[in-house]
N, C-alpha and C positions, 0 to 999 in steps of 0.2 A: 791404303785403307781409307774409306770414306769418312769424312768429318760428320759428326752428328749435326742435325739441322738445328737452327736456332742461333742466338747471338753468342759470340765467343767472349771470353774474358778480355782478350786484347782489344776487340772491337769496342766494348763498353769502356775500357780504360782510355782508349784514344779519344772517344767522344767526350767523356767527362773531363779529362784533364788536358784537352787540346788548348793551344794558345788562345783560341777564340772564346772558349768557355771558361778557361782557368788561366787568365793572362799573368797573374802574379803568384809567386810562391807564397803560400800561407802556412805559417807555422814551421815545424821541423820538417826538413825535406831537402830535395836537391833537384836541379835541372839536369836532364840527361839529353845529350845531343847524339842522335843516330842518323847518319846520312841515308837518304833514300836509296833503296836497292834498285838495281837495274830492272828487276821485275815489277817495280812500281809498288812499294809497300803502301798499304792503306794508312800507315801511321803518318802523322805530321813530323816535320823535321825535328821538332823540339817539344817535349812535354815537361811540365812542372809537376813533379810527383812528391807529395808528402810521404813521410815514413809510415803514416797511418792511412790506409786506403779503405774507404767506405763505398762498397759497390752493392748495396742491398737493393732488392726489388728491381733488378735491371733485366730480368729475363735471361740470365746467363745459363747456357746449357753445356758449353764445352770450353776448353782452354784457349784454343787458337795457337798461333805460332809460338813454340816454346823458346826459340832463340830470342824473340822479341820480349817475351816475359822476363827472361834472364837479363836482357840488356836494360830493361826499365825498372826492374823490381829488386835489384841487388841490395838496396838499402832499406827496403820495406820491412818493418818489424810487426805490424798489426794489419790484419786483413779481415774485413767484414763482408762475407758473401751470403748473408742471411736472406731468406725469402726469394731465392732464385729458383731455377728449374734444373739444377744439377742432380742427375739421377745415377750417374756412373762414377764410381770411385776412381776409375782410371783417369777421368778428366780432371778430377780434383787433384789427383797425384801429379799430373802434368803441371798444374799451376804451382802447387806447393813445392815441388822438387826444384823449381827455378826461382824460389824466393829463399835464399840461403840463411837469412837472418830472421826468419819469421818466428815469433814467439807467441802471438795471439791469433787464433783462427776461429771465426764464427761461421758455422755451417747450418745454423738453425733454419727450420722450415724449408729445407730442400728434400725432395723425395728420394733420399739415398737408400731407403730400405728396399728399393727396387733392384739393387745390385749387391753382390757379395764383395766385401773388402778383403782382398788377399794380402798376405803379409808383405809381399814385395811392394805393394802400393802403400801400405801403412808405413813402411820404412822411410818414405819421403817426409813423414811428419815428425821425424826424430827430434828436431830441435824445438818443437812446440811445447810451451809451458802452460798455456791456458787454452782449453778447447771447449767450444760451445756447440752442443748437439741438441738443443731444445727443439721439440716438435719435429724431429727428423725421423722418429719412429725407429731409431737405430736399435738393432737387436743386441742382446747381451753377447752374442758371438762376435759381433762387430766391435763392441766395447772391449772385449777380451783381446782381440787382435790389436786394437789401438794400444791397450795397456802394455802389451808385450813389446811393442816397437817404439814407445815413447818413454825413454828412461828418465827424462827430466820433467814429466808432466806434474804440475803442481795444483792446477784447478780444473775441474771437470763439471760441466753443466749438462744434466740429463733430464730437464723438466719437460712436462707435457708429452711424454713418450708412451703413455698408456701401460706402464709397467704394473703388473699385479704381483709379480714375484721377482726375485733376484737370483741370477745364475752365477755361482762362484767361479772366479777365474782360476785356471790351473796354477797361476803364479800370483804372488802378492805384488801390489804396486807400492813400493816403499816411499816413493817420492810425493804421492798425492797428499796435499794439505787441506784442500777445500773440495767438498762434494755438494753440489746444488742439485737436488733431485725432487723439487717441489711439484705439486699438481700432477701426481701419478695416483696409483691406487694401492699403495703398499700398506695394508692394514695390519698384517700379522707381524708381531715382533720377530718371529723366526726368520723373516726375510731381512729385517733391519740388521740382525746380528751378522748376517753374511757380509754386510758392508764393512763391519769391523774386522772380519777375517781378511777381506780383500785389501783393505786400506789401513794397515796398522799405525801409520804415522798421521792419521787424519786429525786435523786441528779444528776444522769447522764443518759441521754437518747440518744442512738446511733441509728439513723434512716437512715444511709447511704444506697444508692442504693435501694430506695423504690419508686422512681418516684413521690414523694409527690407533690400534686397540691397546689394551693393557700391556705393560712392560713385563713380560714373563721371563725373568732371568734372575739368577742369584746375584748378590752383591759382588762376590768374588769373580764371577764370570763376567759381569759388566766391566769391572776394572781391567780384566785381561783383554777384553774385546776392544775397548777404546781407551788405551793407556795414555794417549796424548790429546784427547779431545778437550778443547778449551771452550768451544762455543757450540750450542745446539739450538735450533729453531724448530719448535713443535706447534707453531700457530695452527689453529683449526684442526687439531687432532681430536676428532669427534668421539673417539673411543676411550679417551682418558677420562675415567669417571670416578676415580678414588684417589685419596691423598697418598696412598702407598706408592702409586705410580710416580708422583712428584718426589717422594722421599728417595726413590731409587736413583734419581739423578745425582744424589750425593755419592754414589758409588764410583762415578767417573773421577779419578784422582786429580785431574788438572782442570776440571770444569770451573769456569769463572764467569761465563756469560750465558744467559738463558732467555729465550723468547717463548712466551706461553699466553697468547691471546686467542680468544674464540674457542675456549675449551668448556664443554658443558659443566664440568666439575665446578668451575669458578663463576658460573652465571648467576647463582643465587646470592652472591656477595656484592657489597658495594665496591666501588673502585678502590677506596682506601683500604677496606678489609682485605681485598684480594691481594694488593701489593704487600701489605704488612704480613699477612699469613705466609705468602711465598718467601719473602725475605727471611722470616724467622725459621722456616723449614729448610732453607738452602744456605747454610752458614758460610759457604766458600765463594758464593757468587759476588762479583763486584759490579755487574751490570745486569739489570732486569728489564726486559722489553725495551731495550735501547737507552735506558736511563741509568746513570751511575748511582750506586748505592753508597751514600755517605756514611761515615762512622756513626754520626748522631741518628741517622735514619735507621740504621741496623739496631741500635740499642732501643729506640722507641718501638720498633717492630717486635723485638723479642719480649719486651715488657708487655706489649699489647697481647702477644701470643699467650703469655702466662695468664693474664686476666681473662682472656677469651675462653680458655679451657678450664678455669679454676672451679666452675660450677658443674662441669660435665661429670657423669658417672665414671668411676675409675676405669671400667672396661672400655670406655670410649676416649680416654685421654691418650694422645699420641706419646711415643717415647721421647720425642723432642721436648715436650713439656717438662719432663723430669730433668732433662739435661739443663734446661734454662732455669728451673727452680734451684738447681745446684749452683748455677752461676750467679743468680740475683737474689735468691731466697724467695720465700713466699710473700707475695705482694698484697697489700691491702686493695680492696676494690676501689676504683675511682669514685669520689663523691659525685652524686647526681646533682648537677647544678641546673636549676630552672632558669633559662635565659629569656623566657617570655616576659614582655613588659608587664609591670604591675598594673592591675585594672582598678584597684581602689586602695585608699590609705585611711588611717585614723589620725585625725588632726584635732588640735584644741582650738575652738572658736571663742575668741575673747570679744566681749561687747560690754562696755562700761565696766561694772565690777562683777560681771558674770563670766564664767568659764564653762563651756560645755564640750565634751568629747563627741566628735561626730565622725562617721565614715562617709567619705565622699568619693564619687567616681572620677577617675582621671581623664575619661574620654569626653567629659562635658566641658563647655566653655565657661569663661568668667560670667557671662550673662546668665547662663543656666544655673551656675552656683548661686548667684544672687537671688534667683527665684526660689531656690531651695532654702536659702537662709531667711527669706522674708518673714516666715512664720516664727522663726526662732528669735529674731532681734526686733520684730515689730517695726520694720522700716520698709518703705517702698523701694523698689530696685533703683529708681531714679535718684533716690535720696541716700544711697548707700555707697560708701567707699570701702574697698577691701585692700588690706595690706598682708603680704605673705612674709613670714619670718622663718628662714631656714635655721634650724637649731645649731648648725655649724658655721653659719655665715658671719663674717666679722663686721659687716657693713650696716647692719640693722634691717628693718622691714623694707620690702619692695612693694610699691603700689601696683595693684593689679588693675591697670587703667584701661586695657584693651578688651572690650566686651567679647570679641570673637576669638580671642586667644584660648587655645586648649590648655587645660590645667596640667596635663602631663609635660608640657613644654617648660614648666617652672622647675621640674625635678622634685616635686613634693614627695616627701617620705613620711613614714609613720613617725609620729611625735612632733612634727613641725606645727607651727601656729599660724592661724589666720585671725587678723584683727579687723573688726567691723567698726566703722565710725560713721556718724551722720554727716552728710554733706553740709558744709556751712552755707547759710543763706546769703 
């Protein structure tokens, strides 16, 4: 049988890990010595291979000599073959079947949709626990074949595969814990629910960038579909436009981590409002958008939620509001505190035996205040000394000796006193 044209797995392996290119063992791995065969093997006599092989973007189209793969890769546990030119599952099977301890396999961006994966080939993947098929355009039929032959598969990556629908597998995959299926076009919830049927043990579901529409499912049904779901990522789900969709996440009985960024529903709120409203609506989560929700933050958020909705019409108040009122009682609105700096104050101006109450601007300087007082005390500005007395200060009056100093820097408040005295000749 003719070998496919192009570079083989073994050819690339020998080139990358030859003593000339890879003279020292780096990290976990081992050196393997294979004597040169009489036929003149293209391999070097010795290769230093780590247990994690990264052979991405190397133009690989076929396996090469299987006996050599078996001799060199007996200890390999992780293999990255992404962005190569593998289009025949039989060639992939020849590689994988000779790597007996393989647990992680990355086949992303290989044109494998050009061939059919037969069950006999898929059987060589049996020990793989983490499989990456991003941008491979793998059909659901291919995925189903893999699921039937990989009894220990725990993590599956199916991103960038142009999926618009999900095809249910004839058998459930009980072992899968993590499904990464971002950057597809799964808009309808009826497609997402099929994932719950196929993967009943799912712990983590990453659905970002799928333009998911509203979650059309009853609470009981959601609990049955995803009974073990602990984490869900719904970043940029453009169709989620009402709070009821967020509330339905509470139906997942074990959910404790949620990611919800880039959703139109939340765009009109400030960053603080967004986080507090989400925390208050999702009482079971312990991590939101990657950040831990502390106990104090939860209480602050729930109290904020009560105050946020307390003025809404009854028909617009969410059920969660009544739950939180039962928990905390009806709260008083927070006092509105104006934190803007005061622009003017009323002070007592003392000159000789006269006292006059005046309103002065705090944005003016001492020199400008003197001009303002000139007509009141009948003194020229050059012949005027000012002293400021804080009504609570224990040290007596402070001379206002710097003409360019702004009045607000003294901390003048209503009721304080300013004494005017003539400069001694």
